[in-house]
N, C-alpha and C positions, 0 to 999 in steps of 0.2 A: 724462589722457585727449587723444588727440588727435581733431581732426578734419579730416577731408577726403572730397573728393566724389566719388562714385563716376565712372567713364569710361562709364555707359551712354550718354550720350550721343553719344560717339564707335561704338559698337558697330554703331547701325544702318546709318553712311555706312559703314562696312568693305562691311555683308551687301548694301547697295542695286549695290554694281558686283560684274560677272562673273554675272550673273543667266543661269539656263540658259537655252538657246537652243535646243535641242534640238526636233526637229521632232514630237517627241510629246508637249510640254506643249501642250495646247490652247492658243489665244490667249484666247480667254475668263478661262483662269486667270492668264496672265502677265498681262493687262489689270485685273484684281482684284490682284496683284500691285503694281504700278505706283500703281492707286488705294491700294493701305495706306500706301507710302510717300509719297504728297501730303497723306492725312489726317494722317499722322505727323506732316509737318514743319508742318501747320498746327495740331496741337500738337489734334487730334479723337482722342484715341485710343479713343473707342468706333466711330466709323467704322472707322479702322485695323484692331481687332481684325474686324470684319465681314469687313473686305475680304479678310484673309488668311484668315479662316475660310472663304469661298467658294472662293478661288485654292485650298485644300487640299481641299477636297471635290473641286471640279473634276479635279484631276489626281490625284486617289486613286476607292479605290473601296471599296467596306463589302461584305460577304458579305451572301446574302442574309437579310432579317429580317421580321419582321412587318410588316404595311401599318401598324399602328395606331403601331411603335417608332418613336420619335425617332432619326435618326442624332444620335451622341454629339457629332460635329463640328459640328453647325450653328446652337452658339450661339455668345453671345462671350464664355462662361464658361472658366474653367480645364478642359483636357484631361482626359478620362474615360479614367484608366490602363487602364481593366477594357474599355475597347474596344479598347484597342492591337491587342493580339492578332486582332483582325477586319478589318484593313487590312491591305488589298491594294495595296501601292505601285506606281504604271505608271509612275514618271517623277522622279528622283532631287532635281526643282525643288522639289518636296513638303520636302523635309531644311529647303532653306533659308526656306520660306513658315512652319513652324512655329518656326525657328530668328527670325525676324524677327516672329512673332506672340509667341513668347516675350519678347522685349526688350521689346513696348508690356506686356504683365503686370507686369513688373518697374518700368517708366513706372507703371504704375497700383497698387503696391505689392501686386499679387498677386504673391509670390515661390514660392507653391506650384505656383501654374498654369504662372508660369515654368518653375523646373527639369519639371514635366510634358512641357509643350512642348518642353522642349532635349533630354531624353531620349528623347522618339520620334523628335526632328531625328537623334539619335545612332546608333538606332535601324537607320533609314533607311541613312544614311550615317556609317560608323563615321572616317573624314577629312574631315571637317565642321571645320574646327580652330576656327571662331566660331562652333560650339554648345557647344563645351566653355568657348571663353571667357565665353562669356553665360552658362551654369551654373555654372561658378565665381565668375563676380560676383553670382551668388544666393546661392551655399551660402556666400560670406563673409558677405552680407548679415542668413544667419542665425546664423553667430556658428560656422557649420563650417568653419574653417580649415585643417584636415587636408586635406578632402577638397576645397576650391576649391584648394589649393595642387596638389595632384592634377590639376584642368580645365586649370588655367592651364600645368601640365610638358605635360600631353599636349596642346594647345594650338601649342605650340612648340616640341613633337616632329614634327608633322604642318607646321607653317610658321612657320619660325626667324626670319623676316620680320614677322610680326604684330607687331609694335611694341606696340599697349595691351595685348597677351597680359605684357609685360617690364612695364607700369606696372601693372595688376591683380597682379602678382606678385609687386611692391614693396612695395605697401600690406600685404600677408599678411604679409612677412617684418617691416615695421615693427612690423605688430597682435603680429608675434610676440618682438619684440626683436631679430633680425637686422638689424642698422643694415647691416652691413656689404655682408651678400648685397642688401639692397635698391638701397646705391650700386652695386653691378654692374650689375642691371637696368635700373638708368636711365641709367646709363652707357650700355650697347648701345642702348635707347630712342632714347638722341640719337643714337646713329649709325644709326639709322635715319630718324630726325624731329627733323634738329639742329635747327629751329623750332615747337617743340610746345612751347607756354606749358603745360601741364600738365603735364609731366614736371620743366618747374621750378622748378613750385608744389611737386610731392612732392619734390624735392629742397629744397627750402625746409625744408621740415617733417622728415626727413632728418638734415637741421643740427643742424634745432632738440633732436634725440634726440642727436645729439653733443656739445649746450651750445655749438655754434658760431654762436653767434647772428648773428656779425658776414657771416659768409658766406652764414649762410640769409637775411637781408636783402638780399643781392645776387641771390639764386637770385630773390625771389620778383619784385623790381625787374626782370628778365630776363622770369619771366611775364609781366609787365606790359606789358614793350616788345613781347614778343611777341603780348597780347593786353589792349590797355588799359579793356578792356570787364569784365574778369574779376574778377567781385567777393570771388572765394575766395581771389584772389591777394593782395589788400588786407585780406583778413581775417587771411592767414600771416603776411605784413608786420606788422601791429597787433601781433598773438603774439610775434610775435621783437621787437617793441618793448616790448612790454611784459616779455618775460625780461631784459630788459637793465635794465629801471628807468625806463625813457623814457615814463611813462605819457601826459603831452601828445601825444606824436609818435604815441602809439598810438590814441589818440582818434581824432587825425584820421584814421586809415589806415579804423579803424573807420566812420567818417562816410560815408567816401567809400566802402566798401563797402556800405551800406547805403542810399548813393544808388543805385548801381546796382544792387542786389537788395534790396527793403525787405522782403522775407518772408527775409531770414536770418537764423534766427533764435539761432544761435550768436553773432552779430559783435554781436546785442541783447545778449546774455550774456557776452561778454566788454567790450563799452564798460560793461556795468552795473559789473563787477568794479573796472574805469578809474574809471568816477566814484566807489567805494565807498570805497578806497585814496586819492582826491582829498576824503573828507570830504563827497560831496556825494552822500548819502544819497536825499533825493526822485530825483532824477534818476536812480541807480543802482535802484530800487524802480522806477520807468517803464519802465526797460529791460528788468527781469524780470520783468515783468508781460508786458510784448510778445513777449519770448523764447520765455513760457510757453504765450502765446494760439498763437503758430505751432506749437510744437512742444512736447506737453505731457510726452512722456517724457523729457524736460534734466530732471524737477525733482529729482531723486535729485541728479544731477553738480551742478546747479546749488547746492544748497544745502550740497554740503561744502563747492564752490569759495566761497560766500558766508563761510563760518566760515574757512576759510583767510586768506582778504582782512581778514577783521577781527583775526584774530589777527596777521599783518603789519603793520595799521596799528595797534596797539595797542604794538608793539613801537619803532615810530618815534619815533625824537626830538623 
């Protein structure tokens, strides 16, 4: 199983640029929109949700409803799709607010809420590439690789220079075993952003899929060159060393990954496997426990990997 991080953190940066400056957008809506950006950057996801919701309310209007009926957009919960037909959009700006709010939902782990917001953004503006990009990421998180791929294709049809869509489509291609297609997308992404660490990181995993471990190490090192604090790149580097049988070297890189990000569950998992291969069972167990404390859903995969590591260790002379 491959572990690669999603590029959601980059999507929000794209959406912050080129915010609608249409005269019909109320100043209060754009103010809430900017507050949402600021809250997101501070890590205040609930505050960002509330701000984007207010921006949406102000730049839209609802058909008349009973006075006692609460606005379906007034809370910070997932969008009520049943209310979509009651909305009359008065400004295309609203589509961007929905898209940004969808990204916040993704960061909070509410994938269905995110998809509902991306759907609404696309209903308002079917030419908004970033909305398809965000929905593709959400669909991939749900395991819907076919529709995720379709969304990334659509995003690139609208904007062929949207480099993050090439990165995300490459992930889907790797998920489905299309390694050559992933290389094509990642190389295209590099022509658009040649110093983007994430792309080199993904290339490292594509090299691993090809069993080209030396070049995988080179790719991860390039990622680190452009982003020395990228914990996931050290995690990938350690994984490549593990494939080469260089367990001690791998542990050094897993240590560095965890220094940079103490909550990186897969680094605990892989370092634990490295300790296990060295016969240091107590250290391995401690790492496995920490891994599951952070990310319990890795339990089944961890158990399989422990068995494989024990079989490998038993075959050593």
